[in-house]
N, CA, C and O atoms as a GROMACS GRO file, in nm:
protein
  336
    1ILE      N    1  -1.828   0.650   0.231
    1ILE     CA    2  -1.759   0.553   0.149
    1ILE      C    3  -1.832   0.420   0.150
    1ILE      O    4  -1.843   0.354   0.046
    2LYS      N    5  -1.882   0.379   0.264
    2LYS     CA    6  -1.946   0.247   0.271
    2LYS      C    7  -2.073   0.239   0.186
    2LYS      O    8  -2.121   0.129   0.160
    3LYS      N    9  -2.126   0.352   0.143
    3LYS     CA   10  -2.242   0.352   0.056
    3LYS      C   11  -2.205   0.334  -0.092
    3LYS      O   12  -2.292   0.313  -0.176
    4CYS      N   13  -2.078   0.343  -0.122
    4CYS     CA   14  -2.032   0.327  -0.260
    4CYS      C   15  -2.058   0.184  -0.305
    4CYS      O   16  -2.019   0.088  -0.237
    5ARG      N   17  -2.124   0.169  -0.417
    5ARG     CA   18  -2.161   0.036  -0.468
    5ARG      C   19  -2.056  -0.024  -0.560
    5ARG      O   20  -2.061  -0.144  -0.590
    6ARG      N   21  -1.963   0.054  -0.605
    6ARG     CA   22  -1.858   0.007  -0.695
    6ARG      C   23  -1.730  -0.018  -0.616
    6ARG      O   24  -1.712   0.037  -0.508
    7PRO      N   25  -1.640  -0.100  -0.670
    7PRO     CA   26  -1.510  -0.119  -0.605
    7PRO      C   27  -1.438   0.016  -0.593
    7PRO      O   28  -1.446   0.099  -0.684
    8HIS      N   29  -1.370   0.037  -0.482
    8HIS     CA   30  -1.310   0.168  -0.458
    8HIS      C   31  -1.179   0.158  -0.381
    8HIS      O   32  -1.152   0.061  -0.309
    9ILE      N   33  -1.098   0.263  -0.400
    9ILE     CA   34  -0.970   0.279  -0.332
    9ILE      C   35  -0.971   0.417  -0.267
    9ILE      O   36  -1.020   0.514  -0.325
   10VAL      N   37  -0.916   0.424  -0.147
   10VAL     CA   38  -0.901   0.551  -0.076
   10VAL      C   39  -0.752   0.568  -0.050
   10VAL      O   40  -0.688   0.480   0.008
   11CYS      N   41  -0.695   0.680  -0.093
   11CYS     CA   42  -0.552   0.700  -0.071
   11CYS      C   43  -0.522   0.847  -0.050
   11CYS      O   44  -0.599   0.935  -0.090
   12GLY      N   45  -0.409   0.872   0.014
   12GLY     CA   46  -0.368   1.010   0.034
   12GLY      C   47  -0.277   1.025   0.154
   12GLY      O   48  -0.234   0.927   0.215
   13ASP      N   49  -0.248   1.149   0.185
   13ASP     CA   50  -0.166   1.185   0.300
   13ASP      C   51  -0.258   1.193   0.422
   13ASP      O   52  -0.337   1.286   0.434
   14PHE      N   53  -0.248   1.096   0.510
   14PHE     CA   54  -0.336   1.089   0.626
   14PHE      C   55  -0.277   1.157   0.750
   14PHE      O   56  -0.348   1.174   0.849
   15ASN      N   57  -0.151   1.196   0.745
   15ASN     CA   58  -0.086   1.262   0.859
   15ASN      C   59  -0.112   1.192   0.992
   15ASN      O   60  -0.143   1.257   1.092
   16ILE      N   61  -0.098   1.062   0.992
   16ILE     CA   62  -0.114   0.987   1.117
   16ILE      C   63   0.024   0.969   1.180
   16ILE      O   64   0.110   0.900   1.125
   17PHE      N   65   0.045   1.032   1.292
   17PHE     CA   66   0.175   1.029   1.358
   17PHE      C   67   0.184   0.921   1.465
   17PHE      O   68   0.292   0.892   1.515
   18ASP      N   69   0.070   0.862   1.502
   18ASP     CA   70   0.069   0.756   1.603
   18ASP      C   71   0.031   0.620   1.545
   18ASP      O   72  -0.006   0.530   1.620
   19GLY      N   73   0.041   0.604   1.414
   19GLY     CA   74   0.017   0.475   1.352
   19GLY      C   75  -0.126   0.453   1.307
   19GLY      O   76  -0.211   0.542   1.316
   20LEU      N   77  -0.152   0.332   1.257
   20LEU     CA   78  -0.283   0.297   1.202
   20LEU      C   79  -0.395   0.302   1.305
   20LEU      O   80  -0.512   0.307   1.267
   21SER      N   81  -0.363   0.300   1.432
   21SER     CA   82  -0.469   0.308   1.534
   21SER      C   83  -0.552   0.435   1.518
   21SER      O   84  -0.669   0.437   1.556
   22GLU      N   85  -0.492   0.540   1.463
   22GLU     CA   86  -0.564   0.666   1.443
   22GLU      C   87  -0.674   0.655   1.338
   22GLU      O   88  -0.770   0.732   1.340
   23VAL      N   89  -0.662   0.560   1.246
   23VAL     CA   90  -0.762   0.545   1.140
   23VAL      C   91  -0.833   0.409   1.148
   23VAL      O   92  -0.905   0.372   1.055
   24SER      N   93  -0.814   0.337   1.256
   24SER     CA   94  -0.873   0.203   1.268
   24SER      C   95  -1.026   0.207   1.262
   24SER      O   96  -1.087   0.119   1.202
   25GLU      N   97  -1.087   0.306   1.321
   25GLU     CA   98  -1.233   0.320   1.317
   25GLU      C   99  -1.280   0.348   1.174
   25GLU      O  100  -1.379   0.291   1.129
   26PHE      N  101  -1.209   0.434   1.104
   26PHE     CA  102  -1.238   0.466   0.964
   26PHE      C  103  -1.231   0.340   0.878
   26PHE      O  104  -1.318   0.314   0.796
   27ILE      N  105  -1.126   0.260   0.898
   27ILE     CA  106  -1.107   0.135   0.823
   27ILE      C  107  -1.222   0.039   0.851
   27ILE      O  108  -1.280  -0.018   0.759
   28LYS      N  109  -1.254   0.023   0.977
   28LYS     CA  110  -1.360  -0.071   1.017
   28LYS      C  111  -1.497  -0.027   0.967
   28LYS      O  112  -1.570  -0.107   0.909
   29GLU      N  113  -1.532   0.099   0.988
   29GLU     CA  114  -1.664   0.149   0.948
   29GLU      C  115  -1.687   0.143   0.798
   29GLU      O  116  -1.801   0.132   0.753
   30ASN      N  117  -1.580   0.151   0.722
   30ASN     CA  118  -1.593   0.152   0.576
   30ASN      C  119  -1.552   0.019   0.512
   30ASN      O  120  -1.540   0.011   0.390
   31ALA      N  121  -1.531  -0.083   0.593
   31ALA     CA  122  -1.496  -0.218   0.546
   31ALA      C  123  -1.380  -0.215   0.447
   31ALA      O  124  -1.388  -0.271   0.338
   32LEU      N  125  -1.271  -0.149   0.487
   32LEU     CA  126  -1.154  -0.136   0.403
   32LEU      C  127  -1.042  -0.228   0.449
   32LEU      O  128  -1.042  -0.275   0.563
   33LYS      N  129  -0.949  -0.253   0.359
   33LYS     CA  130  -0.827  -0.324   0.396
   33LYS      C  131  -0.708  -0.232   0.368
   33LYS      O  132  -0.714  -0.149   0.277
   34VAL      N  133  -0.604  -0.246   0.446
   34VAL     CA  134  -0.482  -0.166   0.428
   34VAL      C  135  -0.402  -0.229   0.314
   34VAL      O  136  -0.370  -0.347   0.316
   35VAL      N  137  -0.371  -0.147   0.214
   35VAL     CA  138  -0.297  -0.194   0.098
   35VAL      C  139  -0.152  -0.148   0.104
   35VAL      O  140  -0.061  -0.223   0.067
   36GLN      N  141  -0.128  -0.027   0.150
   36GLN     CA  142   0.007   0.029   0.156
   36GLN      C  143   0.021   0.111   0.283
   36GLN      O  144  -0.054   0.206   0.304
   37ASN      N  145   0.118   0.074   0.368
   37ASN     CA  146   0.144   0.153   0.488
   37ASN      C  147   0.292   0.155   0.522
   37ASN      O  148   0.331   0.155   0.640
   38LYS      N  149   0.376   0.157   0.418
   38LYS     CA  150   0.521   0.169   0.439
   38LYS      C  151   0.557   0.316   0.458
   38LYS      O  152   0.481   0.405   0.419
   39ALA      N  153   0.672   0.341   0.517
   39ALA     CA  154   0.716   0.477   0.545
   39ALA      C  155   0.733   0.560   0.418
   39ALA      O  156   0.792   0.514   0.320
   40THR      N  157   0.680   0.682   0.420
   40THR     CA  158   0.687   0.772   0.305
   40THR      C  159   0.736   0.913   0.340
   40THR      O  160   0.754   0.996   0.251
   41PHE      N  161   0.756   0.939   0.468
   41PHE     CA  162   0.792   1.075   0.511
   41PHE      C  163   0.901   1.070   0.617
   41PHE      O  164   0.896   0.986   0.707
   42PRO      N  165   0.997   1.160   0.608
   42PRO     CA  166   1.028   1.251   0.498
   42PRO      C  167   1.094   1.176   0.382
   42PRO      O  168   1.153   1.070   0.401
   43SER      N  169   1.082   1.230   0.265
   43SER     CA  170   1.126   1.158   0.144
   43SER      C  171   1.275   1.128   0.145
   43SER      O  172   1.317   1.026   0.088
   44PHE      N  173   1.358   1.213   0.208
   44PHE     CA  174   1.502   1.190   0.206
   44PHE      C  175   1.546   1.080   0.302
   44PHE      O  176   1.654   1.024   0.285
   45LYS      N  177   1.464   1.047   0.402
   45LYS     CA  178   1.492   0.937   0.495
   45LYS      C  179   1.360   0.896   0.560
   45LYS      O  180   1.334   0.933   0.675
   46PRO      N  181   1.277   0.820   0.490
   46PRO     CA  182   1.142   0.788   0.536
   46PRO      C  183   1.139   0.714   0.670
   46PRO      O  184   1.207   0.614   0.690
   47LYS      N  185   1.058   0.769   0.762
   47LYS     CA  186   1.041   0.708   0.894
   47LYS      C  187   0.895   0.688   0.929
   47LYS      O  188   0.862   0.602   1.011
   48ARG      N  189   0.806   0.766   0.868
   48ARG     CA  190   0.664   0.762   0.905
   48ARG      C  191   0.577   0.723   0.786
   48ARG      O  192   0.596   0.772   0.675
   49PRO      N  193   0.481   0.634   0.810
   49PRO     CA  194   0.386   0.597   0.704
   49PRO      C  195   0.267   0.693   0.701
   49PRO      O  196   0.162   0.664   0.758
   50LEU      N  197   0.285   0.806   0.635
   50LEU     CA  198   0.178   0.906   0.630
   50LEU      C  199   0.089   0.891   0.506
   50LEU      O  200  -0.028   0.927   0.510
   51ASP      N  201   0.144   0.840   0.399
   51ASP     CA  202   0.072   0.828   0.271
   51ASP      C  203   0.024   0.684   0.257
   51ASP      O  204   0.103   0.593   0.232
   52LEU      N  205  -0.105   0.667   0.272
   52LEU     CA  206  -0.163   0.534   0.283
   52LEU      C  207  -0.256   0.503   0.167
   52LEU      O  208  -0.308   0.592   0.100
   53ILE      N  209  -0.275   0.374   0.144
   53ILE     CA  210  -0.373   0.327   0.045
   53ILE      C  211  -0.460   0.222   0.113
   53ILE      O  212  -0.410   0.127   0.173
   54PHE      N  213  -0.591   0.242   0.102
   54PHE     CA  214  -0.690   0.146   0.150
   54PHE      C  215  -0.777   0.106   0.032
   54PHE      O  216  -0.794   0.182  -0.063
   55ALA      N  217  -0.832  -0.014   0.037
   55ALA     CA  218  -0.921  -0.060  -0.070
   55ALA      C  219  -1.036  -0.137  -0.010
   55ALA      O  220  -1.026  -0.192   0.100
   56CYS      N  221  -1.147  -0.141  -0.083
   56CYS     CA  222  -1.258  -0.225  -0.040
   56CYS      C  223  -1.212  -0.370  -0.047
   56CYS      O  224  -1.121  -0.404  -0.123
   57LYS      N  225  -1.273  -0.453   0.030
   57LYS     CA  226  -1.229  -0.593   0.041
   57LYS      C  227  -1.255  -0.673  -0.086
   57LYS      O  228  -1.197  -0.780  -0.105
   58GLN      N  229  -1.341  -0.622  -0.174
   58GLN     CA  230  -1.373  -0.693  -0.298
   58GLN      C  231  -1.262  -0.681  -0.403
   58GLN      O  232  -1.250  -0.767  -0.490
   59LEU      N  233  -1.181  -0.576  -0.395
   59LEU     CA  234  -1.075  -0.557  -0.493
   59LEU      C  235  -0.960  -0.653  -0.469
   59LEU      O  236  -0.919  -0.675  -0.355
   60GLN      N  237  -0.910  -0.710  -0.576
   60GLN     CA  238  -0.791  -0.794  -0.568
   60GLN      C  239  -0.670  -0.708  -0.598
   60GLN      O  240  -0.657  -0.654  -0.708
   61ILE      N  241  -0.582  -0.696  -0.501
   61ILE     CA  242  -0.463  -0.614  -0.516
   61ILE      C  243  -0.347  -0.702  -0.562
   61ILE      O  244  -0.315  -0.802  -0.497
   62LYS      N  245  -0.284  -0.666  -0.673
   62LYS     CA  246  -0.167  -0.738  -0.723
   62LYS      C  247  -0.043  -0.700  -0.642
   62LYS      O  248   0.031  -0.786  -0.595
   63ALA      N  249  -0.022  -0.569  -0.627
   63ALA     CA  250   0.097  -0.519  -0.559
   63ALA      C  251   0.075  -0.373  -0.521
   63ALA      O  252  -0.012  -0.305  -0.575
   64ALA      N  253   0.156  -0.327  -0.428
   64ALA     CA  254   0.154  -0.187  -0.387
   64ALA      C  255   0.290  -0.153  -0.329
   64ALA      O  256   0.363  -0.241  -0.285
   65GLY      N  257   0.322  -0.025  -0.330
   65GLY     CA  258   0.450   0.013  -0.275
   65GLY      C  259   0.475   0.161  -0.276
   65GLY      O  260   0.384   0.242  -0.292
   66VAL      N  261   0.601   0.195  -0.259
   66VAL     CA  262   0.647   0.334  -0.249
   66VAL      C  263   0.754   0.355  -0.355
   66VAL      O  264   0.840   0.270  -0.376
   67ILE      N  265   0.747   0.469  -0.421
   67ILE     CA  266   0.850   0.506  -0.518
   67ILE      C  267   0.960   0.579  -0.442
   67ILE      O  268   0.934   0.681  -0.378
   68LYS      N  269   1.080   0.528  -0.450
   68LYS     CA  270   1.191   0.585  -0.373
   68LYS      C  271   1.272   0.686  -0.454
   68LYS      O  272   1.259   0.694  -0.576
   69GLU      N  273   1.354   0.761  -0.386
   69GLU     CA  274   1.446   0.857  -0.446
   69GLU      C  275   1.374   0.966  -0.525
   69GLU      O  276   1.407   0.992  -0.641
   70VAL      N  277   1.278   1.029  -0.463
   70VAL     CA  278   1.205   1.140  -0.523
   70VAL      C  279   1.261   1.271  -0.468
   70VAL      O  280   1.277   1.286  -0.347
   71MET      N  281   1.292   1.364  -0.557
   71MET     CA  282   1.354   1.489  -0.516
   71MET      C  283   1.257   1.607  -0.512
   71MET      O  284   1.293   1.713  -0.460
   72TRP      N  285   1.136   1.593  -0.564
   72TRP     CA  286   1.047   1.707  -0.580
   72TRP      C  287   0.941   1.719  -0.471
   72TRP      O  288   0.855   1.807  -0.480
   73SER      N  289   0.943   1.633  -0.371
   73SER     CA  290   0.842   1.639  -0.266
   73SER      C  291   0.902   1.596  -0.133
   73SER      O  292   1.004   1.527  -0.130
   74ASP      N  293   0.839   1.638  -0.025
   74ASP     CA  294   0.884   1.592   0.107
   74ASP      C  295   0.822   1.457   0.144
   74ASP      O  296   0.854   1.400   0.248
   75HIS      N  297   0.731   1.406   0.059
   75HIS     CA  298   0.670   1.274   0.075
   75HIS      C  299   0.708   1.188  -0.045
   75HIS      O  300   0.723   1.239  -0.156
   76LEU      N  301   0.723   1.057  -0.022
   76LEU     CA  302   0.742   0.965  -0.134
   76LEU      C  303   0.605   0.927  -0.190
   76LEU      O  304   0.511   0.908  -0.113
   77PRO      N  305   0.591   0.916  -0.322
   77PRO     CA  306   0.464   0.876  -0.381
   77PRO      C  307   0.438   0.727  -0.358
   77PRO      O  308   0.531   0.647  -0.345
   78VAL      N  309   0.311   0.691  -0.353
   78VAL     CA  310   0.270   0.552  -0.337
   78VAL      C  311   0.198   0.505  -0.463
   78VAL      O  312   0.147   0.586  -0.540
   79TRP      N  313   0.195   0.374  -0.483
   79TRP     CA  314   0.130   0.318  -0.602
   79TRP      C  315   0.060   0.188  -0.564
   79TRP      O  316   0.095   0.123  -0.466
   80VAL      N  317  -0.039   0.152  -0.645
   80VAL     CA  318  -0.110   0.026  -0.627
   80VAL      C  319  -0.147  -0.030  -0.764
   80VAL      O  320  -0.184   0.044  -0.854
   81GLU      N  321  -0.137  -0.162  -0.778
   81GLU     CA  322  -0.178  -0.230  -0.900
   81GLU      C  323  -0.290  -0.326  -0.863
   81GLU      O  324  -0.277  -0.406  -0.771
   82ILE      N  325  -0.400  -0.317  -0.937
   82ILE     CA  326  -0.516  -0.402  -0.908
   82ILE      C  327  -0.542  -0.497  -1.023
   82ILE      O  328  -0.507  -0.469  -1.137
   83ASN      N  329  -0.605  -0.610  -0.991
   83ASN     CA  330  -0.654  -0.700  -1.095
   83ASN      C  331  -0.785  -0.644  -1.146
   83ASN      O  332  -0.862  -0.588  -1.069
   84ASN      N  333  -0.812  -0.658  -1.274
   84ASN     CA  334  -0.939  -0.608  -1.326
   84ASN      C  335  -1.028  -0.720  -1.370
   84ASN      O  336  -1.140  -0.695  -1.417
   0.00000   0.00000   0.00000
């Protein structure tokens, strides 16, 4: 990722059960910032932040969050809005 020359976002289900410390090396090595780390699992009563969004430090993030009240998945979806 750190070789990517264009602005970039990394997101997905990271399955980190012990918090951001599990991905701190990944964040540091790739010069990323945490954009979204609110609880997303389980969707019916979120307690764990498993679905994360990271971005390169050059991107300006307007907002990010979690879509609540989803019935079709065991994870809540995440979203991010960037300035262009």
